[in-house]
N, C-alpha and C positions, 0 to 999 in steps of 0.2 A: 638571789636576785637583789640588786641594789634599789633601794627606795628612792623615788624622786625627791630632791631636796625640799620642794614645797610640801609634799606630804609628810616628810620627816619633821619639818618645822611644826606642822599642825599636830602631829602625834606627840610632840614634845611638850605641848601646852598642858599644864596641870595647875588647877586652882581649886581651892577649897569651895565646896558647894557648887561645883560645876562638873557636869558629866561630859567627858570626851568620847564621842561615839566611835572614834577610830582606835581607841585603846581600852576603853572601859566596857564592862558588860553589865547590863541590867539583869539582876537575878530573877526578876519577875517575868519579863517579856522577851528577853534576848535568847537566841540560840547560843550554844556553847562557843561557836566561832563567829559570833556577830561582829565583834570589833574588827577582826581580820577581813571579813566580807566587806564591811563599810570602807575600810582603809584601801582595800584593793579596788573597789569601785571608784573611789576618789582618784586614785592613781591613774586608773584607766581613762577617766574623764579628762584629767589634766593632759595626759598624753594625746588623746583624741583632739582636744581643743587646741593644742599647740600646733597641729598639722596645717591649719588654714587660718586666715584672719578671723578674729572674733568681732562681731558687730558691737557688743556691749557686755559689760558685767552689770547685772542687777544686784544691788547691795541692800540687804535688809539689816536688822539689828542683831539678833542672835537666834539660836535654835530654840524651838519650843518643845515641850514634853510630848505633845501629840504629833509632832512633825519630825523635825530634823534629829531629835534625840533617837528616834526609832530608825529613820532611814539613812541618816548621815548625809542627807541632801538638803541644802539650804532651800527654804521657802517651799518645801515639798513634803507632803504627807504620804502615807502608804497607798492611798487611792491613786496618786499621780506619780509614784516612784517609777513605774514602768515607762511612762511617757517621758519622764526626765532622762532616764538612762538611754532610751531609744534615740533621743536627739543626738547622742554622741556615738550611736552605733553599738550600744552595749545592751546586754541582757544579763542581769545578776539575780541570783536567788535571794528571796526575802530573808533578812537577817533576824526577824522576830517570829514569835509564835502567837497563836490565838487569833482573835478576830482582827480584821483590818481596821485601822483607826484613821478617821478623817480629821482634818483641821480646817477651820473656816478660812483663815488667811491664805492657806495653800490653795484652796478651791478658787478663790478670787484671782490669785496670781495665775493659776493655770487656765482659768477662763480666758485670759488674754493671750497667754503663750500658745494656746491651741489655735489661735488665729494668726500667729506670727511665724514666718519661716526662717527668720534670721538666726545666726549663730549667737546665742545668748547664754552666758555662763552665770549661774546663780551663786551668790555668796552672802556672808554676813560680816558685819563689823567685828563681832566676837563669834568665832566659828564653833563654840561649844554651847552646851545647854546650861545656863545658870539657873539655879533653883534655890528656894528657901532652905535654911539649915534644917536637916533632918526630914525634909519633905521633897523627895526626888521628883514627884509628879506635880510640881508647881513651876511657875515661871517667875523670874525676877529680872529686872534690868541689870545688865553687867555694870560693874563698878569701874572706877577710873584706871586701876591697875590692869584689869582685864581688857579695858578699851585700848590702852596703849599697846598691849601685846597683840591684840587683834588688828590694830592698825599696821603694825609691822608685818603681819601675815598678809594683810590686804595689799600693802605696798609690794610685797614679793609676788603676789598673784598678778598684779598689774604688770610687773616687769616680765613675768613669764608669758602671759597671754597677749600683752600689748593691744588691748581693745581699742576700737575706734572712739568709744564714748562710755560713760558710766551713768547708769540710772540709780539715783540714791532714793530709796524708798523710806520716807519718814525723816524727821528732823535729825535723829541720832546719826543716821547714815550720811545725810548731807553734811553735817558738821565734821564727821570723821573723814570723809572723802576730801573735804576742803583742806584739811590739815595734811593730807598725804601727797597730793599731786595737783599742782596748779596748771598743768599743761593740757590735760585731757578735758574735753567738753563734758560737763556734768549736768544732767537733767534731774532736778529735784522734783519728786512726785509725792503726793500724799500717801501715807500708809493706809492700806485698806481697812484696818480695824478701827474701832472706836468712832464709827460714823464717817469714816473717810472713803468708803467703798465707791460711791458715785463719782467723787472727784478723781480717785485713782483711775477708774475705768475711763473717764473722759480724757485724762492726761495721756494715758497710754494709747488710746485710740488716735489722739491728735499726733503724738510723736511718731507713730507707725502708720499714719494715714489709713486707719481702719474705719469701715462703715459700721454704724451701730446696728446690732441685730434687731430684727423685729421680735416682739414678744413671743410669737408662736414658732420662731425658728429654732430647730434643735441645736444644742450645744454639744460639740464633741470634746470630751475630756479624756 
C-alpha cells in the first residue's frame, strides 16, 4: 500500500535529540509495532480529513513527552486519544503499554474541543518530540533547523486540507504560520500553559461563540 505523500514527508523527518513517533520506538513504553500504529493512524486521519472541508487547523509548538510522543497525535494525550480519533471516524489500538498518561495542556485543549462540533485538525509547527540530549522524557523547544523543516510540513498540510482558517496556539505557532501562508485567516490565541489557561479558554469561547460553563456543570472529555 502506498503511503500518503504527507505522511511520508513526516516519516522522513529525522533530527538529533528528536523522537519521531511515526518511525521511532520507545523501548520503555512502546509496543513493538507502535511506530507503525501511529503512522497508520495519521494516514487514516489525513484521508478522512481530506474528504470534506476542514474548518480549521489548530497549530501548537511541538509534541510533548507525556502527549504526542506516546499517541502520535498533536495536542493529545492518552486520556483523549480515543476522542481525537473518533472525530475522524477512527478507532485505533493504543500503541503504548502500562498506565495511561495524562498531559495538562492536552486536557485544556480537549476541554474546549469537547464543546465544538466543527472539523478541526490538530498539528504542530514541529511535528516530532524534541528532548534534551540523553534525556528522552524531557521537553525542549525545537531549534531553527527543526522549525524550518516543520514549516515545510505545515505548508504541505495546509495544501492538502485547505482549511478555512488557522488557530495559532502560542507565539511560536503564530510566527511560523505567518511565514507560511498570508492568505488564510489566522487567529492567534494564548498557549494554555504557563498561566495562559484562562485567556486561551476565553479566546476559544469567543471564536466559536461558546457559552461559559457553570462551575457545577459536568465536563465531557
